[in-house]
Backbone as numpy.savetxt, mean C-alpha at the origin, in Angstrom:
# Nx Ny Nz CAx CAy CAz Cx Cy Cz
2.78 -20.56 -4.68 2.01 -19.85 -3.70 2.32 -20.32 -2.29
3.52 -20.73 -2.06 3.93 -21.08 -0.70 4.54 -19.85 -0.05
3.85 -19.29 0.95 4.39 -18.08 1.59 5.75 -18.35 2.23
6.68 -17.42 2.02 8.01 -17.61 2.61 8.14 -16.91 3.96
7.21 -15.98 4.27 7.31 -15.22 5.51 6.44 -15.76 6.63
5.28 -16.28 6.30 4.30 -16.70 7.29 4.88 -17.78 8.19
4.88 -17.52 9.50 5.40 -18.48 10.47 6.91 -18.53 10.56
7.59 -17.62 9.88 9.05 -17.60 9.86 9.56 -16.28 10.43
10.78 -16.27 10.89 11.45 -15.02 11.23 11.93 -14.41 9.94
11.50 -13.18 9.68 11.82 -12.53 8.42 12.42 -11.16 8.68
13.65 -10.93 8.25 14.24 -9.59 8.43 13.58 -8.58 7.50
13.67 -7.32 7.87 13.16 -6.25 7.03 14.00 -6.18 5.75
13.39 -6.23 4.58 14.17 -6.14 3.34 14.90 -4.81 3.25
16.05 -4.80 2.61 16.87 -3.60 2.48 16.27 -2.57 1.53
15.40 -3.02 0.62 14.78 -2.10 -0.34 13.46 -2.71 -0.83
12.59 -1.88 -1.39 11.35 -2.42 -1.96 11.60 -3.44 -3.07
12.68 -3.25 -3.83 12.98 -4.19 -4.92 13.35 -5.57 -4.38
13.96 -5.62 -3.19 14.35 -6.90 -2.59 13.20 -7.56 -1.84
12.16 -6.81 -1.54 11.03 -7.35 -0.77 10.25 -8.35 -1.62
9.87 -9.45 -0.99 9.07 -10.48 -1.64 7.67 -10.43 -1.05
6.69 -10.21 -1.90 5.29 -10.22 -1.48 4.74 -11.63 -1.67
4.11 -12.14 -0.63 3.50 -13.47 -0.70 2.01 -13.34 -1.01
1.53 -14.22 -1.85 0.11 -14.27 -2.19 -0.39 -15.67 -1.89
-1.58 -15.74 -1.34 -2.19 -17.03 -1.01 -3.54 -17.12 -1.71
-4.06 -18.34 -1.88 -5.35 -18.47 -2.55 -6.46 -17.72 -1.80
-7.31 -17.09 -2.55 -8.47 -16.40 -1.99 -9.38 -17.45 -1.35
-9.64 -17.37 -0.04 -10.48 -18.37 0.61 -11.96 -18.24 0.28
-12.36 -17.16 -0.37 -13.77 -16.91 -0.70 -13.93 -16.48 -2.15
-13.46 -17.32 -3.07 -13.50 -16.94 -4.48 -14.92 -16.76 -5.00
-15.90 -17.37 -4.37 -17.29 -17.24 -4.82 -17.98 -15.99 -4.32
-17.33 -15.22 -3.46 -17.93 -14.01 -2.90 -17.18 -12.78 -3.39
-17.91 -11.73 -3.70 -17.29 -10.46 -4.08 -17.18 -9.63 -2.81
-15.96 -9.25 -2.45 -15.75 -8.47 -1.23 -14.53 -7.59 -1.40
-14.40 -6.62 -0.50 -13.27 -5.69 -0.55 -12.41 -5.87 0.68
-11.12 -5.75 0.50 -10.14 -5.83 1.59 -9.49 -4.46 1.74
-9.28 -4.03 2.99 -8.61 -2.74 3.24 -7.43 -2.96 4.18
-6.29 -2.39 3.80 -5.13 -2.31 4.67 -4.86 -0.84 4.93
-4.63 -0.48 6.17 -4.25 0.89 6.52 -2.88 0.85 7.17
-2.01 1.71 6.70 -0.65 1.81 7.25 -0.46 3.26 7.67
-0.87 3.60 8.91 -0.84 5.00 9.34 0.55 5.53 9.69
1.56 4.68 9.67 2.91 5.12 10.04 3.93 4.78 8.96
3.54 4.91 7.70 4.43 4.62 6.58 5.53 5.69 6.52
6.76 5.26 6.26 7.86 6.20 6.13 8.72 5.87 4.92
9.28 6.92 4.34 10.27 6.79 3.28 11.22 7.98 3.44
12.13 8.14 2.50 13.07 9.25 2.57 12.91 10.17 1.37
13.07 11.46 1.60 13.07 12.43 0.51 14.31 12.16 -0.36
14.13 12.04 -1.68 15.28 11.75 -2.54 16.23 12.95 -2.70
15.81 14.14 -2.29 16.65 15.32 -2.42 17.41 15.60 -1.13
16.69 15.61 0.00 17.31 15.99 1.27 17.71 14.81 2.15
17.13 13.64 1.90 17.39 12.48 2.76 16.59 12.51 4.05
15.76 13.52 4.22 14.94 13.64 5.43 13.77 12.65 5.36
13.26 12.20 6.50 12.14 11.25 6.49 10.84 11.92 6.05
10.05 11.17 5.33 8.69 11.57 4.95 7.74 10.56 5.57
6.57 11.04 5.98 5.60 10.19 6.68 4.26 10.26 5.96
3.58 9.12 5.93 2.28 9.07 5.27 1.36 8.09 5.97
0.09 8.28 5.73 -0.95 7.32 6.11 -1.42 6.72 4.79
-1.11 5.45 4.57 -1.53 4.77 3.34 -2.79 3.96 3.61
-3.70 3.97 2.63 -4.88 3.11 2.67 -4.94 2.37 1.34
-4.93 1.04 1.42 -4.97 0.19 0.24 -6.27 -0.61 0.28
-7.08 -0.46 -0.76 -8.34 -1.21 -0.90 -8.24 -2.07 -2.15
-8.71 -3.31 -2.06 -8.76 -4.13 -3.27 -9.87 -5.15 -3.20
-10.32 -5.57 -4.38 -11.30 -6.63 -4.53 -10.54 -7.83 -5.08
-10.39 -8.88 -4.26 -9.56 -10.02 -4.70 -10.19 -10.81 -5.84
-9.30 -11.43 -6.60 -9.71 -12.41 -7.62 -9.30 -13.78 -7.09
-8.25 -14.35 -7.65 -7.81 -15.70 -7.25 -6.93 -15.71 -6.01
-6.23 -14.58 -5.74 -5.31 -14.56 -4.61 -5.55 -13.33 -3.73
-5.00 -13.40 -2.52 -4.95 -12.26 -1.61 -3.50 -12.08 -1.18
-3.13 -10.87 -0.79 -1.76 -10.64 -0.34 -1.68 -11.03 1.13
-0.61 -11.72 1.49 -0.39 -12.14 2.87 0.10 -10.92 3.65
-0.55 -10.63 4.79 -0.33 -9.35 5.47 1.09 -9.18 6.03
1.73 -10.23 6.49 3.10 -10.08 7.01 4.05 -9.65 5.90
3.91 -10.25 4.73 4.79 -9.86 3.61 4.49 -8.43 3.19
3.23 -8.01 3.27 2.90 -6.62 2.94 3.54 -5.67 3.95
3.49 -6.00 5.23 4.12 -5.16 6.25 5.62 -5.04 6.01
6.28 -6.14 5.67 7.71 -6.10 5.39 8.01 -5.27 4.14
7.18 -5.42 3.12 7.34 -4.63 1.90 7.21 -3.13 2.20
6.16 -2.76 2.93 5.98 -1.35 3.26 7.11 -0.85 4.16
7.56 -1.67 5.09 8.68 -1.30 5.96 9.97 -1.09 5.21
10.12 -1.75 4.06 11.36 -1.63 3.28 11.55 -0.24 2.68
10.52 0.58 2.73 10.63 1.94 2.21 11.30 2.88 3.21
11.54 2.44 4.44 12.10 3.32 5.47 13.45 3.92 5.07
14.22 3.20 4.30 15.52 3.70 3.86 15.55 3.91 2.35
14.38 4.02 1.76 14.25 4.16 0.31 13.95 5.62 -0.03
14.74 6.19 -0.90 14.56 7.59 -1.29 13.73 7.67 -2.56
12.53 8.23 -2.43 11.65 8.40 -3.59 10.62 9.48 -3.28
10.14 10.12 -4.31 9.09 11.12 -4.14 7.78 10.44 -3.74
6.89 11.22 -3.14 5.60 10.69 -2.66 4.84 9.98 -3.77
4.84 10.60 -4.94 4.10 10.03 -6.07 4.66 8.67 -6.46
5.99 8.55 -6.47 6.64 7.30 -6.85 6.32 6.20 -5.84
6.40 6.52 -4.57 6.11 5.51 -3.53 4.66 5.03 -3.64
3.72 5.97 -3.65 2.30 5.61 -3.63 1.90 4.82 -4.87
2.18 5.37 -6.03 1.78 4.71 -7.28 2.54 3.39 -7.47
3.82 3.38 -7.11 4.62 2.15 -7.24 4.08 1.01 -6.39
3.66 1.30 -5.18 3.08 0.27 -4.31 1.80 -0.27 -4.93
0.92 0.64 -5.37 -0.33 0.20 -5.98 -0.12 -0.62 -7.23
0.77 -0.17 -8.10 1.01 -0.90 -9.35 1.65 -2.26 -9.11
2.58 -2.33 -8.16 3.21 -3.64 -7.89 2.17 -4.63 -7.37
1.35 -4.21 -6.42 0.32 -5.11 -5.89 -0.64 -5.54 -7.00
-1.04 -4.60 -7.83 -1.98 -4.92 -8.91 -1.35 -5.86 -9.93
-0.12 -5.58 -10.32 0.55 -6.42 -11.33 0.81 -7.83 -10.84
1.17 -7.98 -9.56 1.51 -9.30 -9.04 0.28 -10.09 -8.57
-0.62 -9.44 -7.86 -1.77 -10.15 -7.27 -2.90 -10.34 -8.27
-3.01 -9.42 -9.23 -4.05 -9.44 -10.24 -5.46 -9.44 -9.63
-5.74 -8.47 -8.75 -7.09 -8.38 -8.19 -8.07 -7.86 -9.24
-9.33 -7.94 -8.92 -10.36 -7.38 -9.80 -10.21 -5.86 -9.87
-9.90 -5.26 -8.73 -9.76 -3.80 -8.64 -8.88 -3.47 -7.44
-8.12 -2.38 -7.54 -7.27 -1.95 -6.44 -7.16 -0.43 -6.49
-7.13 0.18 -5.29 -6.83 1.60 -5.19 -5.95 1.83 -3.97
-5.16 2.89 -4.04 -4.32 3.28 -2.91 -4.42 4.79 -2.74
-4.55 5.19 -1.49 -4.49 6.60 -1.14 -3.27 6.83 -0.27
-2.43 7.76 -0.66 -1.26 8.14 0.13 -1.49 9.53 0.68
-1.73 9.61 1.97 -2.00 10.88 2.64 -0.70 11.29 3.35
0.09 12.13 2.69 1.42 12.48 3.16 1.37 13.69 4.08
2.14 13.63 5.14 2.23 14.74 6.08 3.08 15.84 5.46
2.81 17.11 5.81 3.50 18.21 5.14 4.99 18.27 5.43
5.71 18.66 4.39 7.12 19.05 4.50 7.22 20.31 3.69
7.82 21.31 4.25 7.89 22.59 3.55 6.54 23.28 3.51
5.63 22.90 4.41 4.34 23.55 4.52 3.27 23.06 3.57
3.56 22.05 2.75 2.58 21.58 1.78 2.34 20.08 1.94
1.13 19.67 2.37 0.84 18.24 2.35 0.58 17.79 0.91
1.01 16.60 0.58 0.81 16.05 -0.76 0.04 14.74 -0.60
-1.14 14.67 -1.18 -1.91 13.43 -1.18 -1.87 12.85 -2.59
-1.64 11.55 -2.68 -1.49 10.87 -3.97 -2.46 9.70 -4.02
-3.20 9.60 -5.14 -4.20 8.55 -5.29 -4.00 7.83 -6.62
-4.15 6.50 -6.59 -4.05 5.70 -7.82 -5.05 4.57 -7.72
-5.67 4.24 -8.82 -6.51 3.05 -8.85 -6.38 2.39 -10.21
-6.70 1.10 -10.22 -6.49 0.29 -11.42 -7.55 0.51 -12.48
-8.63 1.14 -12.15 -9.73 1.37 -13.09 -10.96 1.74 -12.30
-12.10 1.65 -12.93 -13.36 1.97 -12.27 -13.70 0.86 -11.28
-14.16 1.26 -10.11 -14.56 0.27 -9.10 -15.73 -0.55 -9.61
-15.78 -1.84 -9.26 -16.92 -2.66 -9.69 -18.24 -2.04 -9.24
-19.22 -2.00 -10.14 -20.50 -1.34 -9.87 -21.25 -1.97 -8.70
-21.06 -3.26 -8.47 -21.80 -3.94 -7.41 -21.05 -3.97 -6.07
-19.96 -3.20 -5.98 -19.12 -3.25 -4.78 -19.36 -2.03 -3.92
-19.48 -2.25 -2.61 -19.53 -1.14 -1.67 -18.09 -0.69 -1.44
-17.80 0.54 -1.79 -16.45 1.10 -1.64 -16.56 2.30 -0.70
-16.27 2.09 0.59 -16.39 3.20 1.53 -15.28 4.24 1.35
-15.55 5.43 1.84 -14.55 6.48 1.87 -13.34 5.95 2.63
-12.15 6.41 2.28 -10.96 5.91 2.95 -10.81 6.44 4.38
-11.59 7.44 4.76 -11.66 7.85 6.13 -10.49 8.67 6.66
-9.64 9.17 5.77 -8.51 9.99 6.21 -8.82 11.43 5.84
-8.95 12.26 6.83 -9.27 13.67 6.58 -8.08 14.37 5.94
-8.37 15.36 5.13 -7.31 16.20 4.58 -6.57 16.91 5.71
-5.33 17.23 5.49 -4.52 17.85 6.54 -5.04 19.23 6.87
-5.21 19.50 8.18 -5.72 20.79 8.63 -4.75 21.51 9.54
-3.63 20.97 9.82 -2.71 21.60 10.75 -3.28 21.59 12.16
-3.14 22.66 12.87 -3.64 22.72 14.24 -5.08 23.19 14.32
-5.65 23.62 13.22 -6.98 24.24 13.25 -8.05 23.27 13.07
């Protein structure tokens, strides 16, 4: 659990597979709380056309023993800039990787993708039912309305 990015100069990984996510001990293991990361400028590439796709990602989780270190998460998300994958693959893959590696009590991700070809695609994944005693606020991203 020694972070490799924190306090270091870290280049953007060439791909999500090469990205290393750092986890550190949860400083409040005795408290049940939720963490939210918002990435309103997430980008990846369309696997068919190679054109850029843009999304607003919201990641919520209830930590167990560890938390994800935010710099490593930013580098991981940035590594998708040259990665060609469908919206569903990006969104669900990010959620599953965080859940599998960090082992939080609960995790959800919302991928609010901007339209291409006239259709916005929103993708949602969660690890299971949210803990009953947890306040889980709305992710706060409105559905796409265009100019209206």
